[in-house]
N, C-alpha and C positions, 0 to 999 in steps of 0.2 A: 432563385433567389424569393423573386416573386411570389412564386410558386406556395414557398416555404409560409411567411405570411399568410395569403389567402386561408392556408389551413388553419392556423392558428386561430386569425377571424373568423371563419365559418364555424369552428369547432367552440370557440368563444358563444358567439351567439342562440349557434343551436342548445349548448348545455344553459343558456341564460330561460332562453324558453321555456326547457323545461322543467325549470324549478322557478321560476318567477311566479311569484303570488299574485302576478294579476295577469296570468290566463289559467283558463280550465281551458284544457284540451282535449275536445272529440274524440272519440275513439275512430278510425284506429291512427289518428294522427304522432301520437306519444312513441306507437313502433314505426312509424315510418321515419321520424325527426331519430330513432334509436340506432336504427339501422346504419342511417347517412354517418351519425356519430362515430360509431363504431369504425367504420371506414379509416378515419381519418388517424387514428393513432398508429395503425399502422402504414400508414403514405405521410406524415411526417416525420416517421425513423428512418423509413426508406430515402426519403432527400435528405439527412442528415448524416447518410456513408457519403455522402459527397466532400464531408468535410474531412476525411479519412485519407485521402488522396495525395499524390504528392504534388507539387507546386510544376511539375515540370507534365505534367497533362495537359493535353487539350480540354477546354471547357465548354467546346463552340457546339456539340452538336446536343450536350446537356443541358446548356443555358437556352438553345433554342426549345428544348424538349420542357423545360422547367416552365417556360410562355405559355406553351401548350395547355399545361397541368392545370396553370394559374390560370386561363381563359373558362377550362371546361370546372374549375370551383366557385370563380362569381358567377358564370351563368347558374347556378345549381341557387345562388345565395340571389341572385336577381328575384329569382323563383318564387322563394322564400319570404320574403321583406317584402316582397310586393301585394305577394299574397295576407300579408298579416299586417300591412299597413293601409291596404282594402277593407279587410273584417273590422279592423278597430275603431276605420273609417267611417263605414258605411251604418255602423252601428251610435254612433256620436251623432252624425248626421240625418238620422232616423230619428230618435228621440227628443231633438232640438224640432220635429213640428209642431206639438204640443209641449208648452211653456210648463206644463203638471210635470212630465216626460222629461225636459230639460234636468228641471231640478233633481228632478230621479238620479238622470244617470251624473247628472255633476255628483251625487251622494254618493253613485255606487264607486266611481269611480274616487274619488276621493277618501269616501269610507273603506277602500282596503276590496271590495265585493271584484272577481273576476270577469275577463270577455271570455265568450267561449269562441274558440279560434275552433277552427274545421278545417283541416291538412290532406283531406281524403283525395280533391284532384289531384295532390303534387305524388301520389301513390307511385303511378308510372315515369313520372323523371326520378323521382328519388332513387327505385330500382334500374332506372336509365344510367343515372349517376354513379350508381356501386360499379355498376357490371364497367363504366367507360373507363375509373380509378384504377379499377382490379387490371383490369391493361394496361394501363399509362403505366403503376409497376411496376411490370413485368419488362417492359418498354425503357424503363430508367432505371434498372441493375443492371439490366444488361449492358446500357450506354457508359455506366460507371464502370461495370467491372472488365471494360473493352477500351475504357478513353488511351486513346493515340498519342504519342510522344508531340509537345506543342512543337510546330515547324514554323513560327512566327519567327520575325526576322530578331534575334537578340545579340550583343557583343557578345561576342566569343570570349574565352579565357585567356588572358594578354600575358605572354612569358616574360612582354620586356613593362618595362617603368613607363617611356616616354619622355618625353620633355619636359624640361625643369617651367614648373608654371609658378605664376603669381598667386598668393596669398590674400585677396582683398578681405577685410573683414576679418572678424573673428579673433581677431592676435589674443583677448586674453581666455580663450579653451586652446589656443594653439600651443601656449608659455605652461597654463594647466595639466595637456598632456605629455608636451615637450618632458617638462619636469618631473611628473610623476615617473615615466619611464627611465627615465635618471636615477631616478630613486630608488627605482623597482628591484634593485639586487637588497635594500635594506629593507624597503619595508617586506619583501617577500610576497611579491604581486607578479603574477603572470600568466595575467589574463585583463587582458583592454577592450570594453568593448565602445564603437560610438555607434547612438543609437537614435533613429529622429528619421522624421516623414520623409517622403520622396525629394529630392532636389533642394534640401536643405543646407546639403555639405558638407556632409560626413566623409565621400571619399577625397574633396579640396582638399581639407582639414587634415585624414590621413596620410599623402600625400604629402601635402607639406610637410608634417612630422618627419616621414619617414625619410624627405629627400635633403632633412635637415644637415648642417656639418656634424652638429656633435654629435645626433643620432649616429650618422652615417660614420663616423668615429669610434663610436661605443659597441657597434653590432658589426661582428667580425664577417658574417654572412648576412645578409638578406635575402628576403624571398616577397613579393607582391604578386596578391593571384589575385584576380576576381573572379569571383563565384556565380550571380547570376540564379536564377530558379531552376536553369535545369541540369547544371552543372553535378557529375558524380564526384563520387571523393576520389577516385581513379585519376581522375581530370587533374583534382587539388595537386595529389599527391604528385602526376608527372611534372605543371607547374613549380612546384617545389623543388622539385631535383634539378631543374632544367634553371632555372635563374639561379638555387646557390649553389650547385658544381657543374654546371653545362652538361648535366644527362638531357639528352633531347631522345635517344630510343633504347631498347631493353624494357624490361620488366623487373626496373631493382626494386625491394620492398623498401621503404619509407625509412620505417625505424630503424632497420637494421641498418640500411648506410647511412642514418646520419648519427647514427651510433659511434659508428668506426670515423667519420670525419668529422665531429664536431667535442673533440677530447678536452674540455675546457674552454672553450670557443664561444661566443656569444653570441645569439643568433634570432632573429627579429623577424614573426613570419607575419605578412598583411592578406587576411582572407576577404576581401572588400566585396560588400552587396551579399548577405548569405541572409536563404531562405530559411533551411531546415536546419532542425538541431542534429541532422543524423551528419552533417558532413564534420562540425567539434565533433560530436562522440567519434565515428570513425577515426579523427584526427590524433585525438589521446589517447585511442585504444592501441594504434599505431604505432605511439611514441614512450608505450609504458617502461620499456627499459630502458628508457635513456632518462637520464638527470635531470629536471626539471629548471634547474636553479641555470642552465645556460640556455633554456627556450622560452621566448617571449612573445607573447602571440597578440595583435593587436586585429581586431575584428569591427566590419562596420553593416549597419543592419538596419531594417526598417522597421523590427516589429522584436522587441527584447526574448519574446517565445522562440525565438528560434537559434539563438546565441546562449541558451542558456545551461552550460553540462553540471556536473552535481557538486563540483565544490565552489569558493566563492571567485567572485570578479569583481573590478571595478567596473564601473557603466558611466559613461558621461551624456548627458542628454544634448544633442548640440542645438544650438539657436538657432533662431533666425534673425537677420542681420537688423540691426534698428536703422534707423533714416539716411543718417550719414553713411553711412556703409552703403547700405541700396543704391543712394545719388555714384558714390566713389566709383562701385561696378557696372550702374547702369553706364556712365560717362568712358570710363576703360572702353568696353565690352563698345559703346559706337565711336569715338573719338579718338582711342589709341591711348599715346601720348602727350597729345595736343588734351587744355582745357576745354571745359564747355563754353561755348559763343556767350557772351551775357546775355543777348535777345531769349534764351532758352533757358537760361538757370531754373526760371522761374518755373515754368514746363515740367522739363527734370524731373525737378524735385517731388512734384506733382504724380508725375509718370510713378518713378522709385518708392513714394510712399504709396500709389495702389497697389501696387506689387504685395503689397505686404511681409517684405521680407524677406519670402524665397527666391531664394536666389535662381533657383529655377525658372520662375516666373522670368526675374528679371532681363536672365544672359536671354531668353527667349526673344523678349520685348525686342529688345535692343537688336536683337538677329534680325528684327521684319524691318524695325527702324534702321539699321545700317544699312539694310539690302533697298531701302523705297530712295537713298539719297536725295530727302530732301529736308535743306534745313531751314522752310519758311514756317518763319511763329508760329502764322496757323495753322498748317500740318501739327505741329507738337502740342498746341493748344488742346488739338480735336482727338489726338493721343491722349493727352492727360485728363481731359474729361468726357474720355470713352465716346465722342461725338462719331467715330469710324470705328473700321475691323480691325483694329491693332490688337488691341486685346481677346478678340474673342476668337481673331487666328491663331492666336498664342497659346492661349487654353484648349483650342481643340489639339494644338499639336501636344502638347501638355498631358493631354488627357492618356497619350497611349503610354507616358511613364508612368503615371498613377495610378491606372485603372486596375491593375495587378493585384494591386495591395486590396483595392474593393472586393475584386473576382474569388482572391483566394482567404475571405474573413469566413467564420464560421457561418453558420445560416441562422442564427437566432441573434450574431452583430450585424447583418444586413437590413436588415426593417429598421432599425434603430437609427444606422447613419442616415442613410437615404434620409430618412425622414428631415434629418436634422437640413436637410439644404432645402426646406421647403420656406425657411426663415428671411429675413432680407437682409442684405450686406450692412456689413457694419452694425450686427445690432447681436449685444450677448445676452442670449438664450435661458432664461431661467432656468436651473432644473425643474420646478414645481411644476413649473407649467407645460414645460416639455413632456415630463412625467405623467400628468393629465392627461396632454393632449391625445399619448400614444396608448395608453390606457383603453380610454374614449370610444378608441378608432377598434380594440378588441386584437391589434396582429400583434399583442406581445403575451408571453407567458413569464413561470415562475422559472428559471430553470433547478433553484434550490428551493427544494417545496419547505424548507427551512425559515425562507427568506418569504416578508411581501414582496406582495409586484413590485413597489417602487422600491424596495430595496435591490432586488434585483436587478432592475434597472438603472440604478444608482451603482451596481459594481460594476454592469455591464459600460458604464458611461467612463469608468476609473478605467475599465480595462483598454475601451479607443484611445483615451488621455497619456495614461502611463506605460504599456506597454504596446500597442499598436502605433501611435504614435499620430493618429488621424484627428482627433479632433482638438483645440485647444480649449484649456478650462482655467476659471478663476477661483482666485480666492481657495483652497485649496486646504477642508479641515476636514484631518483622519484621510477616510477613502472619501469623503464626501466631498462635492462640489458646486457653488451657488449658480455661479454661469456658465454658460458653455462659449464657442462660436466655432464656425469652420472657416479655414483658408477660403478665399475667393475661388483658388484656382480646385480647391475639391467642392467645394458647392456649385461651379461650372462643372464637373463630372457627376454629383448626384443629380443634378438637375435633368440634364438628359439622358441620363441612365431613369428616372422616375419617369419625364415623358414618354420615353421609349415602350415602356412599362406600362403604361396608362396608371402610374401610383399616383401622381400627381400635376398638374400645370399650374407654373407658374407665368402668369400673365401682367404684359405690363404696357403694348398697344394694342390697338384698336387690332390690327395687321394678322396676331399672333395667334386671337379665337376665329378668325376667320380660317385657317389654313384647317386643313383635316387632324392635324397635331392633339386638337378638343376634342374631336369626339371619343367618347366612351372614357374619358377620364373620372376619376376615384374621386379625386381632389381639386378643385379649382384655387388656387391663391392670388390676387388682385395684388399687386404693386403698385397701384393707376386706381383708385376707390374709384376716381369720377365716370373709370369704363361702367359701371353700372348705372348710369344717368343715360348711355346710349341707347335708345331704340334699336339701331342695328348689332352690337354689340348682345342686348340679352334677348334677341329673335334667336340669335347663333346658336347663343349656349341654352334657349328652349328648346332650340330644335337637335343640338348633338350631343348634348351632356347632362340636360339635368334629369332625367331618368335616371342615371348611371353615380349620378354624382354625392358620395356620402359626406364630403368635407365642402364647405365656402368659408376663405380666409380671406379677412379685409387686413392685407399686413401693408399698406398704403401709406403716403403721409396722411396726419391724420388731417381729417377735412369735416368742415364745423356745419354742413348743410346737410338734412337731413339728403338719403337717399333710400327709393323705398327697393326692398329687398325681395318682395315676393314673398310666393309660396306653391314654385314650379317644382322646388325642388324637394319631391315627395317623400323620398327615401334620406333629407341629411339626416344625419348624426351629429355631424356636429355645425356648429355656427359661430367663427368669431368675428366678430365686427367690433371691439371696441374700437378701433380707430374711426369708426363715424359718428356720426352725432345725431341719434334721434328725439325728438320732442316728446313722445308718450312712446309707452311700451308702444312696437308694433306688433298688435292684437292678429295677423292674419299667420305668423312663428304658432300659434296658437295648435296651427294646424298642424304643426309637423311631431307628430304624435311616436316618431323614431328619435327623436330626436336626446341625447345623450348630454352633448357639451352646449351650454349657451352662453356665450362671454357678449352685453351689449355697452355701451355707453348712451344713457338716458335718463334724462330730468323725471321727472311728475310719480305716479305711484305706480308701483307693480299690479294690474289686476289678481282678483282673489281665484281666479281662470286659468293662475300658471299653474297649480295643480294641476290640470289638464297635462302636462308634460311630465304624467307618472314613469317617464323611462328616464330623469335628469340624471345624471350623475355629476356630473360640477356644474355652478349655475353660478355668476360674474356678473355683479351690475354695477359699470362706474356711474358716479352721476358726472354730467358737463363741470359743472363748478359747483363748489361748496357753498354756495350762497343760499342761506334758507333765511323763511322768515320767522321775526320772534314769538317764540309762545305757540308753535306752529309745527310741533316733531311732524314726524316722517315714520311710519310702519313699515315693515315686511308684514306683505300678509299672514292671518295668523293658517292660515290652509298650506303653507308649507311645510308644515310638521307633519303632512301629509304624505309627502313626499319620500317613501323612504328606501330612494334610489341612490339619494344624495351624497355622496362621498364629500363634495367642496363645493363651500359657499362662501362667498367672499362678496356683501354688499355690503358698499360703503355711503356713509351718512346716514343712515336709516336701520331706527331704535326694531330690536327682535323683542319682541312677545311673547311669553308664554304661554300657551293654551291652559284652560282648569285642566281639560282633560288630563291622562296620563299619557298622552303622545310622548315617543322619542324619537330620536336618529340612529338608529342604532348602528350603522354603516358609516354617518360620520367621522372625517378626521381631520378636517382642517374646517373653521370654520374663522376667518376675518374678515375685520373693517366694519362689524356693527359699533355702534352705539349702544352703552349699556352704563346705565345707572350702577351704584352697589347693589342695590334691592332685586334690580330685574340678572343680572348676575348671579346673583346667590339666587334667583327663581332655575336658571337656565342648567345648568352645574351638571345636575343628575341627568340629563336630557338627553345627554351626545359621552354617554361610557366610552366609546372606542377612539373618543378626539386624541388628538397625535399632534396638532397642532392649533392655536388659537390665539387670536389677535382681539385683543378690547380696545374701546376706545372710550375712556369715561371723561362724562361729561361732571364736573361740579363746578358751585355755584362761589362767590365769595359768604355765602353764610350757609353752607354744608358745612359738615362736621367731617376735617378733613381725619379725622380719627376712627372713621369709619374705613378706612381702606383698610386694617388689620381685620375686617370681618371679610371682605374684598378677597384678598389673597389666601387667608385662612380654608374659605369655599371653594379656590384653585386649587388649593394645598389635596382637595378629596379627588381631583381626575387624577387618577394614578398610570393611566393611560400614555400622558400629555408629558410631550416632550419637546416643545418648541412654545415659549410665550411672549407677545409681544404685546405691552399694555403700556398705553400713552394716555396720559390728561390732557385734553385737548387745551382747556385755558386754565394753563399752571398758575397757581396765587403763590408766591415765596414767605413759608412758611416756618420757622423753626422752634415751633410749640408742639411739636407731636409731644402726645401724654403716655402713651402704648407702648408699652415693653416693643424690645424688636422682636422677642419668643415669640409675638404675632401674627410678625411678619414672617407665611409660611411658604414655601414651594413645595411640586411634589417632588419625593426624591429622583427620580428616574429624570427629571428633565434635564436636556442638554442643551438646550437655546434660549438664552432670555435676552428681551429685548425692553429697557424700562425708560419711559422720554416723563418729564415733564413732574417725574413722581417727592421732587424739592425734599425726600429722606435725609437724615442727618447721614454721613459714613460710618458712624458705628454699628448704623444696620447692616454694612455692608455685611459682615462676618457672618451674618445666617447666608449668604450668599458664598460666601468663601468654604462655606464648611457642603457644600452640595458634593453629591459624590460621582457623578456622571458629567456633571456643568462641563462644555468645550469650547462655546462665542457668548461672549457676556458682550453687550453695545450698553453703552448708557448713553443718554442722547434730552437736549433740555433740560440742562439742572436736574437730571436724574436724583443726581444726591448731591446736597450743598453744602459749604463749609468750608475750611482754607487748609485743614487738615486733613491724610486719609492716613493710617496706620495700618497697615494690612499683618493681620497675623500669621504671626508661625505655622509653618503645615497647611494654607490655606490654598483652594485653586489647583489643587494635585493634579487637576485633566483640563485645564484651561488651555487649550491652545491660539485662541483669536479674542482682543482685546480691545474694545472701542469707547473711547471718553471725546465727547462732542457735548459742549459751550457747557463749558463750567469753570467756578470762580476757586478752584482748589488749586491749593499754592504752593503746598509741601504734600512730599508723597515716601512714605517711609514705610521701605519691604526690608519682612524679615526672612529669618533660612528658612528655606523650604518652603516659601512661596513661591507659584509659578512655573515650576521644574521642568511644564514642556510647552511653555509659551512660545510661539512661533511667527504671531505678527502681532504687534502694537501699532496701534493709530493714537492718534491724541489730535483733536480739531480744535481751534478755537481756545487751546487754553490759553488765554493771554496772562492770568495770574502765576499761573505756575514758572516756580522758581528753582524750588528743589525738588530732587531726584533721590534719594535716598536708601546705596543696594549695597546688601554686606559683601555681593560678590560683583564684578567686573566685567565678567564674562556674558556674553552674547552669542545665541545661533539663532538668526530670521532675522525677519524686515520689520523695519521700525518706519513705521509714515505719519510724519509732521506738516500739518496745518496751520497757519498764522499761527504758530506759540511763540512763545518767546524766546528770543535766541539762547537763553542759558539752556533751553533742552536740548536746538543742537547740538551746544558744544558738548553736552553732557553722553548726546550718541556717537559723537565720532569719539570720543573716550572710551570706547566699549571696546575690549578683548573678545574675538573670536574663539570658539571652544575648538580642537583640533578634529581638522579636516572639515570643516563647515564654514558658512558665510554669513557674513553681517550687511543687509541692503537697506539704506538708508536712505529717503527721498525725504528732502523737507520743502514746503512751499509756503512764501512770505508775504506779507502785507508790509511787514515794520516797517520798510525803507520806501522810499515816496515810488517806487517801483518794485513790482510780483518779485521776486526771486524767484529760484529754483536751484535745488543742491542734489546731489547725487551722488554716491561711492558708495562701491562692496571691498569689503575684506574678506580675500578667499584663503583658504586653508593653506597654498601656496604663496603668500604674501610670508618674505620674511619680516 
């Protein structure tokens, strides 16, 4: 895995050097780089051969060889980038001797002239690198082609069901699955799949249904077979015959024997823990001559791709336990039939919550606590606050169960999944931030050449969430997600694997950096930002990994006082210090000429010399606060228009001014947070032709002509590539006297997401938005529209999936036939005056979120009917009463 990411990274860096407008390569430099680059493509294809091997094969030798290849790739990468840095930096330093030369070099850099790069001294290293890679390729092919069967201990195929077990939690899914099996004779459903991450309770749920009295009466023959990674179909076939017919010897063909014995008899087969499609394919082939109406198959699997035959299936995602179910399971495992002692109750609740709903974690933690036989409240408090080793020991045990799910991922998924562990616990990872960080590292590439890099990452995240069940995602819109997170058990797996392979190292305590584990790490992630102010820590980092680190991430709690960053990390490509407060822009950062990602929190002005960082692709600057001196606007340096590699600009609280010359940012796809008056917006619109995401803060005074907003939107409508628009008036003034017609409110036709705030438009203007053919997400905040009545026209919002209305004076909302046909998520917040929602249909499917709304709206939501085989989730929280209340209910497909 680590070799695959290293190959992609080195390939992207060489390609950038070869084609960058900033470099003029002196012969034979292009030839040297091209030879190395051409050797990487076949190596990548050879590494991908591992994806075609069976899960029953042992990968120990291959993984060890993968590490050797990774080290080889990184060794050459270090030589190349060190030489590149030296030549760029030495030229800048030499030219700074004279003020005249200093001005010239800044003009040369900013004006787009090239650095002369001479890599002739790398020629011998490159030839040695190519030769060693070829040798590694041969060895890797041999090891992959001769992988032995995995001899690690794994639970074997069981021909007995075991004793009846109590199912704790998941009662709703138990009823859902049981009901569907009972109705299967009518619905003609023959294959049911329980899918979910390892340890989520798939087997327990399937066993509870299998052992249910009604199910056992309904199915005259039943078989439970645990499959696992290593089983062959012959093993599965023998398990079925043994349980159904008592045949333990001989070589009877499954299909023929079942055809002979199952005439008009109902049969239920459970295949537990299926890893490969071959098992199901072989089963269906063996049953071709049998009447399917008598055979029903229930499968549990971690990966839906492992259990997808050629005909339709009924699939159920096994959910995580809620906090109440988690505590019940924990206490049952620790105390048995006894109640949890009152002095331990609060700690038990916290411990259960820390397990994040994963039964495997709960049971493992409970087992460790139970063996300790310690009922001292202090011990339980230490477990709850993670002050002792209980959770760490539990995670180490769980890793043995979870790791195969990671180890057998396709190569192109592994880097993406592993990198998610760098983010702190209980953190919803913004997908946009994750994609920017991943792309600037150079660890990823397009799987589908028709997609952009970000689209490719989105699709892989979708696979990891919905197919592989390794990532938890939130707010799903089509195949896209806004945020995602890792379960704590998976974070432990990712961080351990990343630390071992020098991918990244997460540091929270001083002792962790004093150990050998930090040496040679490519990325340092601090969960305690204060460590950087400790001299002993800085000296250890400088000695062990400053020369190898490509990323420095301050992900600890926000720190209000400045901490020096320093310029020791010469090859740094990513610096994220949003959680550090800096009084002024740290000019020492300007020496980090290989920097591609920079995120800071600082007040004060950006230096005009920011353009020295000509490699930057992502620039994020947040202020410590938003207090500004009246009449003293703050501007983004005009030199930013000379930074031609920029793809993402997010500078809050500063105004962006267009240069007089014709500079443009051709690669810019995201521009967020900059202040813009209407006239500056008009100036800028043509200067970023590839913009996909635009966030504009418009400042209006009571004396401004609000009708000029039509010109603003008219300008934005010319951005043909725009997909997401966020437009906010920072100091809205309620107006009802707009005199321009709604036809002047124009949006790009390809717009998919629209966020408006403070516009105070009349609801009649909404017809323009409702006609957008591609709109999927609409968020209206802070009186984006004003007025008591909104009548939605027929056939509007045909593709809208997510609608938020927050802080509105709306009283009556009237929907027409054909409007919102695919709406999945409706969120109404602080709509205190809303009393009437008229809909021609009372049928709904999806999620309704109500926060501080009129109780009449809650009543409306409760009266909605579901579509067939869908659900309605309603969450309502209100402060109308003296105490805030929260109401949650779900109406499922199986409800009568």
